N, C-alpha and C positions, 0 to 999 in steps of 0.2 A: 699599117694604118694609112688608108687611102685618103687623098685630099679630093674635095669636090669643088664644083664651081657654083657661083651664085653670090648674092650680096652678103650673106652671112658667113661665107667662106672666103672672103676677100683676101685675108692674110695668107691663105694656103695656096694661092694661085700658082706661084712659082716653085713650090716645094718639090714637084716631080723632077725638077732638074738637078736636085741634090743627090739623087740615087735612092735605091730601095731601102737601104739600111740606115740612111742618114738619121731618121727620127729616133732610132733606137740607141744612138750613141750617148753615153753618159757625159756629164760635164763636171769639171773640177771647180773648186772655189777659185783657184788662181785664174783659170780661164774665164769664168763669168765675171770676176772682179776686174779683169783687164778689158773685157768686152763692153761692159756698161760704162757710161760716161761719168761715173762718180768715183771718187777716191775713198775707199773704205779701208781703214787701218786694220779692223778686225771683223770677222763675221759675227752675226747675231744668230744664235740658235734658239728656236722655239720648240720646246718640248711640252706639248699640250697634255695636260693631266698631271704634270710634274712641276715644271717651272712656270707654266701658264695655267692658272687654275681659276675656275668659276666658283665663287662662294656667294650664295644668296643672289643678290642683285649686282654684284661687282666682279670685276676681273682683276686678278693679281698676277704680276710677273715678278718672279724671284721674291715673293712675299711682300711686294709693294703694290698697293692699290693703284691701278693705272687708268681705270675707266669703269663706268657702269656697263652692264651687259648690253643695254641699248646703244650706248655710245661706241662700244667696241665693234658691234655689228655695223653701225653706220660708218665707222672708219674703214672697215673691210669693204663695204659696199662702195664707198667713195674711191678707194684704191682701184677696185675692179672697174669702175665707171670712168676712170681718168685716162682713157685711151685718147691720145692727141688726135684731133680731127684733121689737122693740116698735113699729116704724114701721107705720102703717096704709097699706097700698098704695093704697087708694082716695083718700087725701088728699095724696099726694105730688105736688109740683110738679116739672116736668122742664125742663131746658134741652138742646136738641139739640146734639150734637157733630159730626154729619155722617155721611155714608156713605162708606166707603173701600173701594177695591179692595185685596185682600190677596194677597200672593204672597211666596214666598221671595225673598230679596235677589238681584238680578241675574237673576231668572227671568222667563219670559214670562208672559202673562196666565194666571192659574190658574182663573178663573171663580168666585172666591170673593169675597163682599162682606161687610162688617161695618158695621152701623149701631149707633151708641152715643148715649146720652143720660145726663145727670148730674142727680141730685137735689140739693136744698139740703142734704141730710144727707150728701152725698158718696157716694151710692149710684150705681153704674154699672149700666145695663141696656141691652139691645139685642138685635139679631138677627144671627145668622151665617147667610148664605145661600150655598149651593153651586149654581151655575147648571147644572152638569153633571148633577146628580141632582135638581134642582128641590126641594131640601130646605131647610127653615128650622129653626134651633135657637135657643132663647132663651139669652142670656148675662146674667150678673150678677156684680158685684164691688163694689169700693170704691176711693176715692182715699185714700192715706195722708197725713195732715196733715203729718207731719214731713219725709218724704222726697219728697213730691209724686209718688210712684209710683202709677200707676193699674194695677190688676190685675183681671182678670175670668176667668171660666171658664164652661163650659156649665152651664145651670141645670136641665137635664133628667136629671141624675144619670148620664149616660153620659160615658165618658172622663174620670173624675174627677181624674186626675193631670195633665191638660192645663191649663196656665195661660198666659194671654197677658198681657203687660204692656208699658207704655211710660210716659213721664212725662205728667202731665195737660197740661203746656205743649205737649208734642209733638202732642197731639190738637187743638191750635189751628192747626197748620201744614198746608199743603196736601200735603206729603209728609214722611214721617218713618219712622224705623226702629222696630221693636218686637222684643221677645223672645217666642218661643213655647217654653215648657217642656213637654217630653213626659216628665213626671216629673223627678226630680233627675238622672237619668243622661244626658239628651239635651236640649240647648237649641239653637235655631236663631235666627238673625237674619232677620226678615221685613220686608217693606216695606208701609207703608200709604200709599195715594195717594187723596186726596180726589176724589170724583166730583161733577160738577154735577148739579142736579136734572134729570130728564127734561124735554125741551122741551114735550111735550104737557101735562105737569102744570103747568109754569110758565104756559103759555098759558091753561089753564083757571082759574087762580087770579089 
């Protein structure tokens, strides 16, 4: 997963110095819990379609109504948009979360990949890659301290209503569900499956 230059790729500028397989490395809950500046006693797992369910116009978590569909989307959008402006991108330290294959739940391989990393400030950044079109798009977002929800969107100002989210704990797992919001009107459950580093890269390092 290459990094590019330009204003939309500002967080990626120094990633080349981490090494070729850096972005593929998985992250444990203990590691991310000590990396972020908050003290979490327990991880919160979001299992979309099971413990997090959409019913009519409301969203339920563990059978408890937590928000309307519109409000839940707005919460995700706010988290994704809460990247602090005062942070100097050139001085940010990053922890890789890995590279995931992305597809609709129960679908076949979509040819889409997502690479994510997390900063000590709780900023999420990464690259969304479509193998079919050989196109790469930068992503950015944040982790919410209270809910542990991680939400991100495209940083190139295209498709501004699309927000992807899951729990930060979920991103430490080899396979997990996530939500993709296409605005407030449409939300789908997708699947993230962690990929191993390419063998040639492993052998070279």
